[in-house]
N, C-alpha and C positions, 0 to 999 in steps of 0.2 A: 541399514537404519537411516532414515531420512533426518537430515539436520538442516534447520532453517535459522539463519543468523541475521539480525538487523544491525545496521550501523548508521550513525549520522544524526541522531536526535540531539536536542539541545534547547537552549533558550534564545529567543529572538524578539525584537520589537515589532510592533504592528507595521505591516508593510514590507517586512523583511522576507528573506528566503532561506530555505534549508533544503538539503538533498539527502534523502534516505536511500540506503542501499540494502539489498538483501541477497545473501549468498545461500544457495540451496545445494545440498549434496545428498547422495543416496538415492536419487531417482534420475530418470532421463529428462533432464531439465527442459530440453527443447521440445518435448512431447506434451507439455502441460501448460495450461493457462496459469497465470500468476496474478497476484494483486496485493492490495493493501486494505486493511481494516483499521478502525480506530475506536477507542472507547474513552469518553469523557466521564468525569466523576458524576455518579448518579444516573448515568445513561447506559443503555445497552450497547454492546459492540455492534458496529455497523460497517458494511462494506463500502468503500469509497472509490476504488478504482480496480479495473481488471484489464489484463492484456492477454491476447491470444498467444498460443504457442509460438507462432511465427513472428509475432510482434506487429502484424498487419492491422489488427483490430483492437480498439480500446473502448472502454466504457467508463463513465464517471458518474458519481452521484451529483445531483444538481448543485449541492452546496459547495462543491470544489471545482465544478466545471469551469474551464477558462482560466483557472489559477494553478491547478496541479497538472503535471504531465507524467505519465507512467511510460517507462521504456525498459528494454531488456537487451542484454548481450548474451546470446546463447553460448558463445565461445567461452565465456567466463562464468557461466552458471549463475548469473547475477541479474537482478532487475532493480529498477530505481524508481524513486518518486521525487520529482522536482516540485517543490512547493514554493510558489511565489505569492506576493501580495497577501501574506499571512494575516489572519484576523485573530482576535482574542478567542473567538469561538472555535478556532482550530486547535486550541490547547487540548491535548489528549495523549493517551498512550497509543502509539501506532504499532500495528502488528503486520508483519509480512505474512502473506498467505500463499501457500504452494498447493498445486493441484486444485485450482479454483475454476469453476465453470462461470461463464458469463451470466450476469443476472438476467432474469426473465421478467417480462412485463407483468405477468399474472402472479408469479410466485416470489419475485424479488431476488435477493441475494441468498444463495445457498452457502452453507458453511464449507470452507475448503477442507482438503484432506489433512493439511498441516498448518499450524500457526507457529511463528517464532515466539520468543518470550516477550517481545515488545521493546520499544524505545520511546522515551518520553519526549514530547514536543511541547514547549511552553511559550506562548506568545503573550507579551505584556505591553502595556501602554507606556 
């Protein structure tokens, strides 16, 4: 049974930083792409970052590019999202995504095989 657990959400002021972690068990972690999605109130859930199985390749949604960094440690079955220069618009529930393919130009972000339950990130002025 695949288990996906997020850690590290919380409240921060504009310009601050947070680091999210996601531990995945029940699958061969190093064989799958991973990523992060988020959902703001009243909006659809959207993919924001993806990392390849090896960690050599990453993709970011334009709205977070240059501010967020995704990484992974295959030895720990864990991947991370470092979020810097946070903005009020980043306030959302953040979901870890396991077994995620890279977004494609024509079709966009496909849903992952597994989501975690989510962790809230709130950015205030």
